[in-house]
N, C-alpha and C positions, 0 to 999 in steps of 0.2 A: 098833405100832409107827406114828409118825407119821412120814410123808415130806415132803422140802422141794420144791415143787413150782414154785418161785422161776425156775428154768432155763424152764419148760417154760410158766409167764406171761409171759417175756423174749421166749420164741419167737411165742408169741400174738401181741404188740406187736408184733416184728417185722414180721407177714406180716399186719398191720392188721386182725387179730381183738380183739375182748374176748369175758367169758365168754357172752353171749347169742348172739353171732354166731356163734363155735364151735359152742355145744348145736346153735344150728338148724342148721348143715354136717352136722354128726355124728349127725343124726336122736335128742340129746339134750334133754330137759326142761333149762331153766335151773338150777332148784333141784336136782336130780339133779349135773350138773356143779359147782355149787357145792359142794355135799356132798362129792364126790370131792374136790375141791380144798383141803380144811378136813378132808379123814383123816375124816370120818363115815362114807365107806363107800369100797372099794378100786375102783381103777378096773382093770375087767374088762381079758383078752387083745383081744377086739373094741373095746374103747371106746380103749385104744391104739395097736390098729393104724388104725381108723379114723382117731384125733388124729393119727398120722404120716401119714398120706396127704394128711390136709389140712394141714397145717402143712409138708411138705413136709422131715419128719425119717426121716434113714436109720434104718430096722429094729436098724441095730448099735448105734444110739445109744440104745436104749430105755431102757438104766440109768441115761443120766446125765437123761434127764426126767422118768423115774418112779419111780427108784428112790434116790433121794439121801437121806441121813438128815439 
């Protein structure tokens, strides 16, 4: 199942991140993050928690950013 990460990408830009800087901030390889954004690999719960922390996303809103179809 493919998810739409456009809201997450918009939040990244709003907070001044791109894929490279976000990957570094959450201690993930750029290619790994790219594959997750392209639905080749799923985001793990720890990935989501780390991204929410860095981008100041309320955990209650995880569905909006990570599970939109």
